[in-house]
N, C-alpha and C positions, 0 to 999 in steps of 0.2 A: 052325263052318265045315266044310263037307263037303270030303273029298278023295277022292271016289270017281269022279272024271272028269266028273261032271255039270256042275261049274263050267266045265270045258273046253268041253263041248258047248253050255252056255249062252252062252259067249263067242263061239263060232263062230256061233250063231244071231243074237246081237246084232249082230255086224259084218256078217253077211250082210244083216240087216234094214237097217243103216245104209247099205250099198251100194244097196239097193233104193230107199231114201229119197233118196239123192244122185242116183241115175238118174232118179228121178220128178221131182225138182225141176229137174234139167238139162233133161230132155225137155219138161216143161210151160212153162218159161220161154223156151226156144228155139224153141218151136213156133209162133211168131208168124205165120209165112207160111202155114201150113196150118190155122190155127184158124179155125173158122166162127162162133165167138161174138164179138159185137161188143165184149164186155168185154175179151177177151184180144187183139183186134186193135189196140187202142189202147196196150197195154202192151208197151213195149220195155225189156228189162233193161238197166241200166247196165254199161258196160265194168268198173266197179269190182266190181259184183255178180258178174258172170260170171268176172272174174279171181279173186276170192275163192273162188267155187265150184270152180274148176279147181284152184287152189292146194291145196285140201283132199284132192284125189284121191290124191296120193302117199301121204299118211299113212294113209288109208283103205286104199289097195291093199296096204300092208305087212300088214294084218290079214286080207285076203280072197284074197290071191294063190293059195293052194292050191285055193280054189274057183273061181277065175277061169278060165272056159273060153272057147272061141272065140266062142260066142254073146255072152257078156258083153263081150268085146273089141269086137265089132261094135257093141254098144249104146253102149259108151263112145265109139267113133269118131263115131257119130251125134250124140251130145251135143257132142263137141268140134267137129266140122264145123259144126254148126248155130250153136254159140257164135261161131265165126269169121265167120259170115255176118250176124251181128247188126250193124246199122249203128253206126258210132261218132258220137255226138252231136257237133255242131259246138262246143258249149259246153265239151266235155271235152278237145278236141284241144290247147289251149294247156298243159294239165297233163302231157302225155306228155314225158318228158325224153329227148332224142335225144343220144347221145354226140357230142361235138365231134370233128371230123377222123376220122369213122368212114367207111371206104370199104367196109364190109361191109353185108350185109343187115340187120344189127342195127339200122342207122339208121332203117329203116322198120318196126320191130317195136314194137307196143304192149305194154303189160304183160300183156294177155290172150294175145297171141301167144307171149310168153315163157313164160307159165304153161302153155299148151297144149304148147309144145316140152318143157318140164320134165316133163309128164305122159307124154308119148310116150317120153322118155328112160328114164323108170323102167320102163316096159313093155319096151323094147328091151334094157335092162340085164338084166332078169330072163330074157328069152328068150335072150340070149347066154350067160348063166351056165348055163341049163339045157341048152343045146347043148353047151357045153364039158363039162358033168357027164356027159352021155350020149354024148360023142365024136362028136357029129353034125357039128361043125365042127372041122377040124384046125388 
């Protein structure tokens, strides 16, 4: 096993590639409204699939955050926004568990909404930590 730093470079490249694949999957499955191909126009990803995709982002982000620049953040938000615009199939609505006696907005959130919120919280946490580290926010 090499210990000359090349394994570190390989790991960075691997995780960067994983991010590009994640982004490609997210972009392609949420591009239903803009797709010109009839094959893609009929495919609407399930809420479960989109939720699973978004739930993988925080773990992926922990490996790529040092390379995560503003352009990548914009690409992430495009995928997240498009995912939220995918219609919820009527057959899946009964499976969403709504908290009883909830007076908050959580009562109208789907698991996908919760996953997107979790992904955004990870980004916000890193941004806040970086601001504190560089004394940008008092």
